[in-house]
C-alpha positions in Angstrom: 108.3 71.1 70.6 108.4 71.2 73.6 108.1 74.8 74.9 107.7 75.8 78.7 104.1 75.6 79.4 102.1 79.0 80.5 100.0 77.7 82.7 100.2 74.6 84.8 96.2 74.6 86.0 94.2 73.1 84.0 90.2 74.3 83.4 87.0 73.5 82.0 86.4 75.9 79.0 83.5 77.5 78.4 83.5 79.8 75.0 82.8 83.3 76.6 79.9 85.2 75.8 82.2 88.7 75.3 84.0 86.7 72.2 81.5 84.9 70.4 79.3 88.2 70.9 82.5 90.0 69.0 83.0 87.9 66.3 78.6 88.4 65.3 78.9 91.8 65.9 81.7 91.9 63.4 80.2 89.5 61.3 77.1 91.4 60.8 78.8 95.0 60.0 80.0 93.0 57.2 76.8 91.5 56.3 75.5 95.3 55.5 78.4 96.6 53.8 78.0 93.7 50.9 74.3 92.9 51.0 74.1 96.3 48.2 75.0 96.0 45.0 77.3 99.0 43.6 76.3 99.9 39.3 79.3 101.7 38.7 78.8 103.2 35.2 82.5 102.6 33.7 83.4 99.5 34.8 86.9 98.4 34.1 87.6 94.4 33.5 89.4 94.1 37.5 87.1 93.3 40.5 87.9 93.6 44.4 86.7 91.6 46.4 86.4 92.3 50.3 85.8 89.5 53.0 85.9 88.8 56.8 86.0 85.1 58.1 85.2 84.8 61.6 86.2 81.2 63.7 85.3 80.0 66.6 88.1 77.5 67.1 89.4 74.9 69.4 93.2 73.3 69.7 93.8 70.4 72.2 97.6 71.6 72.2 97.8 75.2 72.3 101.9 74.3 73.4 103.0 72.1 71.2 103.9 70.1 74.0 104.7 66.4 74.3 101.7 63.8 75.5 100.4 63.7 79.2 101.7 67.7 79.1 99.2 68.7 76.2 97.2 72.6 77.5 93.6 73.0 75.3 92.3 76.4 75.0 89.3 78.4 73.2 90.9 80.9 70.2 88.2 83.4 68.9 90.1 84.1 65.4 88.9 87.6 62.9 90.5 87.5 59.2 89.8 90.5 57.3 90.5 90.0 53.6 90.3 91.4 50.5 91.6 90.5 47.0 92.2 92.2 44.2 91.8 90.5 40.2 92.7 91.4 37.0 91.3 91.0 34.3 88.1 89.7 36.2 87.2 87.5 33.2 89.5 84.6 33.4 90.9 86.1 35.9 95.0 86.4 35.5 96.5 88.3 37.9 95.4 87.9 42.1 96.5 90.0 44.7 95.1 88.8 48.2 95.9 90.2 51.4 94.6 89.8 54.8 95.0 90.2 58.9 94.1 87.0 61.3 94.0 88.0 65.1 93.4 85.4 67.7 92.1 85.7 71.1 92.5 82.9 73.4 90.2 82.2 76.2 92.4 80.8 78.9 96.1 81.4 77.9 95.6 85.5 77.4 99.5 85.9 76.4 99.0 84.4 73.5 96.3 86.4 72.2 97.6 88.9 68.9 96.2 91.4 67.3 97.1 90.6 64.4 98.3 87.0 64.5 98.9 86.5 61.3 99.4 88.5 57.8 99.6 86.8 54.3 100.2 88.4 51.0 100.0 86.0 48.0 100.5 87.2 44.3 98.8 84.1 41.9 98.5 83.9 38.4 95.6 81.3 37.5 96.5 81.4 34.0 99.6 82.4 31.7 100.3 86.0 30.6 101.2 86.2 26.9 104.1 87.6 26.6 104.2 86.7 22.6 102.8 83.9 20.5 105.4 81.8 21.8 106.3 83.0 25.0 104.1 82.8 28.5 104.9 83.9 32.1 103.6 83.0 35.4 104.7 84.8 37.8 104.3 84.5 41.9 104.5 86.0 45.3 104.2 85.5 49.1 104.9 87.2 52.5 103.7 85.6 55.2 104.2 86.2 59.3 103.2 84.4 61.9 103.6 83.5 65.3 102.4 79.7 65.0 103.7 76.9 63.5 100.9 75.4 61.9 99.5 78.5 60.0 102.8 78.8 58.6 102.3 75.2 57.3 98.5 75.8 56.4 100.0 78.5 54.0 103.3 77.4 52.7 103.4 73.9 52.4 103.0 72.5 49.1 104.0 68.8 49.2 103.4 68.3 44.7 105.6 70.6 43.7 107.1 72.5 46.5 107.8 76.3 45.8 109.1 76.7 49.5 111.0 73.7 50.6 109.7 73.2 54.1 109.4 70.9 57.0 105.9 70.4 58.5 107.3 69.4 61.9 105.3 71.7 64.8 108.2 73.3 66.8 107.7 75.9 69.6 105.4 78.5 69.7 107.4 81.4 67.8 107.4 84.9 65.3 108.9 83.5 62.1 108.8 85.4 59.2 108.7 84.0 55.0 108.5 85.7 51.7 109.9 85.0 48.0 108.5 84.3 44.5 109.2 82.9 41.1 109.0 83.8 37.3 107.8 80.8 35.4 108.6 81.0 31.5 107.3 78.5 28.7 108.9 78.9 25.2 106.7 76.7 22.7 110.0 76.7 20.3 108.1 74.1 17.6 104.6 72.8 17.8 105.5 69.6 19.6 108.0 71.0 21.3 108.5 73.1 24.5 111.0 75.1 26.7 109.9 75.7 30.8 112.2 77.8 32.6 111.6 78.3 36.3 113.5 80.6 39.4 113.0 80.9 42.8 113.8 82.8 46.0 112.6 81.4 49.8 113.8 83.8 52.9 113.0 82.3 56.3 113.2 84.4 59.4 112.9 83.9 62.5 112.0 86.9 65.0 111.8 85.1 68.3 115.1 84.8 70.2 116.4 81.9 72.2 113.7 79.5 69.6 117.5 77.1 68.6 116.1 77.4 65.4 117.9 78.6 62.2 117.1 81.0 59.3 118.0 80.4 55.5 117.4 81.4 52.4 116.9 79.3 48.8 117.6 80.1 45.1 117.1 78.1 42.4 116.8 77.5 39.2 115.0 74.8 37.0 115.2 74.0 33.3 113.0 71.7 31.3 112.4 70.1 27.6 109.2 68.2 26.6 108.4 66.8 23.5 104.5 66.2 22.9 104.3 62.3 21.9 100.8 62.5 21.0 97.5 63.9 22.3 97.5 62.8 25.5 101.1 62.1 26.9 104.5 64.4 27.0 107.8 63.6 28.2 111.3 65.5 28.6 114.2 65.9 30.5 114.7 68.4 33.1 118.1 70.1 35.1 118.0 71.3 38.8 119.9 73.9 40.9 119.5 75.0 44.3 121.6 76.9 47.1 120.7 77.2 50.7 122.2 79.3 53.0 121.8 78.7 57.1 122.3 81.2 59.5 124.6 78.5 60.9 126.6 79.7 58.1 126.3 76.2 56.5 125.9 76.6 53.1 124.0 73.6 51.1 123.7 73.2 46.9 122.0 70.4 45.2 122.2 69.8 41.7 119.2 67.0 39.8 118.7 66.2 36.3 116.2 63.6 35.4 113.1 62.8 33.2 109.6 63.7 33.0 106.4 62.9 31.4 102.7 63.7 31.7 99.9 61.4 30.4 95.9 61.6 30.1 94.0 58.5 30.5 90.8 60.3 29.5 89.5 64.1 29.8 88.9 63.1 33.4 92.2 61.6 34.7 95.7 62.8 34.0 98.9 61.6 35.8 102.7 63.8 35.8 105.5 62.5 37.2 109.5 62.9 37.4 112.3 61.1 38.1 116.2 61.8 38.3 119.3 61.7 40.7 120.2 64.4 42.5 123.9 65.5 44.1 124.1 67.3 47.1 127.2 69.4 48.7 127.2 70.2 52.5 129.6 73.3 53.4 129.7 73.4 57.2 132.1 76.4 57.3 133.6 76.8 60.5 137.0 74.9 59.0 135.4 71.7 58.8 135.4 69.7 55.5 132.7 69.0 53.0 130.4 66.6 52.4 128.6 65.6 49.3 125.5 62.8 49.3 123.9 61.2 46.5 120.7 60.3 45.9 117.7 59.5 43.9 114.4 62.4 43.4 110.6 62.0 42.3 107.6 63.1 42.3 104.6 61.7 40.7 101.1 62.8 41.0 97.5 61.9 40.0 94.5 64.1 39.5 90.5 62.8 38.5 87.9 65.4 38.1 84.6 64.9 37.1 81.3 66.9 37.7 81.9 68.6 41.0 84.3 65.2 42.3 88.0 66.2 42.2 90.9 63.9 43.9 94.2 64.7 43.7 96.9 62.5 44.8 100.3 62.8 45.3 104.0 60.9 46.4 107.5 63.1 46.6 110.6 62.2 47.4 114.6 64.1 47.5 115.8 66.9 49.5 114.6 69.4 51.3 116.3 72.7 52.1 113.6 74.4 54.6 114.9 72.6 57.9 114.6 74.7 61.0 117.7 72.7 62.4 120.1 74.5 60.0 120.5 71.3 57.5 119.4 70.2 54.1 117.3 66.5 55.2 116.3 63.7 53.0 112.2 64.2 52.4 109.8 61.6 51.8 105.9 62.8 51.0 102.7 61.4 50.4 98.9 62.8 50.0 95.6 62.4 49.4 93.1 65.3 48.6 89.2 64.5 47.5 85.7 66.4 47.5 82.6 66.6 46.1 79.5 68.6 46.3 77.0 66.2 47.2 73.6 68.3 47.6 72.7 72.1 46.1 75.1 74.4 48.2 76.9 71.4 50.3 80.4 70.1 50.0 82.5 67.9 52.3 86.5 67.5 51.6 89.0 65.2 53.6 92.4 65.9 53.2 95.6 63.7 54.4 99.8 63.8 53.7 102.3 62.0 55.8 105.4 63.4 55.8 109.1 61.8 57.6 112.6 64.0 57.3 115.9 62.3 57.7 118.5 64.7 58.6 121.7 63.6 56.2 125.0 65.7 58.2 124.4 65.5 61.4 122.9 62.5 62.9 122.2 63.9 66.6 119.5 66.3 64.9 115.9 64.9 65.1 114.4 62.6 62.6 110.9 63.7 62.2 107.7 62.2 61.0 104.6 63.7 60.8 100.5 62.3 59.4 98.0 65.2 59.5 94.2 63.9 58.6 91.2 66.9 57.9 87.8 66.4 57.3 85.3 69.9 56.4 82.3 70.7 55.1 81.1 73.6 53.8 77.9 75.3 53.4 76.7 78.1 51.1 73.3 79.8 52.0 73.3 82.7 49.7 76.0 84.0 47.5 77.8 86.2 49.5 78.1 84.4 52.8 80.1 80.3 53.9 79.8 78.3 56.5 82.5 75.7 57.5 83.3 72.8 59.8 86.3 71.7 60.5 88.5 69.1 61.8 91.9 68.0 61.9 93.9 65.5 63.8 97.6 66.1 63.3 100.4 63.8 64.8 104.3 63.8 64.9 106.8 60.6 66.2 110.4 61.8 66.7 112.6 59.3 65.5 115.5 59.6 68.2 115.7 60.2 71.5 116.5 64.2 71.4 112.9 65.2 70.4 109.3 64.5 71.7 106.1 62.9 70.2 103.4 65.6 69.8 99.6 64.9 68.9 97.3 67.6 68.3 93.7 67.7 67.9 91.6 70.8 66.3 88.5 72.5 65.8 86.8 75.1 64.1 83.1 76.8 63.3 83.3 79.7 61.0 81.7 81.8 58.2 82.9 84.0 55.5 81.0 86.7 54.0 82.5 87.9 50.7 81.3 89.8 47.8 83.2 90.6 44.5 83.0 94.8 42.9 84.4 96.5 39.9 86.4 98.7 39.8 86.2 102.3 38.5 
């Protein structure tokens, strides 16, 4: 936030025709490739889905500047991607790979080819290790020049595998990677044990940004008992260590209770509530400090026919802060969507986050909110049109920071089609 502006002149913008033709030409080539359908003689239960997305975007604040100093721009984004799924029926494992280029019309120095690399390994259903044991692995790699892209790919408010803050900092080149493994053991018909281990790493490649690198590793052990056909209850324990590049080390321990309840086949709630203990080791001969705070995570989901809505509230310690210390963090959000006509969908998403620095009150406490509205249309099975708009607002709670306002919108098309591997 508050990065120096590269260009002081404001211009009247018009989307350059050469950028549009470049995107349309690539989309046309992809359409020809995806129009055909191979008929392999010996298909195996695995699929590969190539795709390409072309977006014309608008950003009101490309340099993450304070109010009154914003500079707008139009950006052409082209994102080729490929997805591997095995097996193809009731897919268990997916590997998604993508690389995105960004061409800026008025600030050509920001253009990158590519600007974002992303890889994600997910398991859409648990892998059966034995009749009583299942495993769910995940993994990710993200490298980007845009902090808003980092938030889009990594932020998970209900169960953050990557504990980050969503503050839009100055433009910088960052790298994030890590993964987790979840093991579930059905000890008895009504008793279940779950063990999760995770590792996350954040690196800052751009020099002189003032940001801190860090890595975390944690473990979570939970026991749950099925009270009836609709509810479960249990206890959990959690431990995490975070090491920052400024030599600080934070250890977090949590214990508490958890449970789920299904009010109907359409509406379910889940939650955790406990107490967390934090030990901060600042290094450089400074004394250790301790802190204690309640933590919780509550969510609900309602799904009926094509309508789906999810809400969440969470509070507790968050280690993913680029100021080099753990913060007290609060999150709240709501996401809903529906199909309103054949081939047409709408979606609304909003979230709120507050971060309070615990050990160093001179650091900036931030509060941020975001709202996104989108419409999607599928004219044919292998093409998706999307129109989206986002408003982002950030407030600095101390006089050491600046506020930030950003409005963005884009119109894009994605062409994709699955093929059987043989």
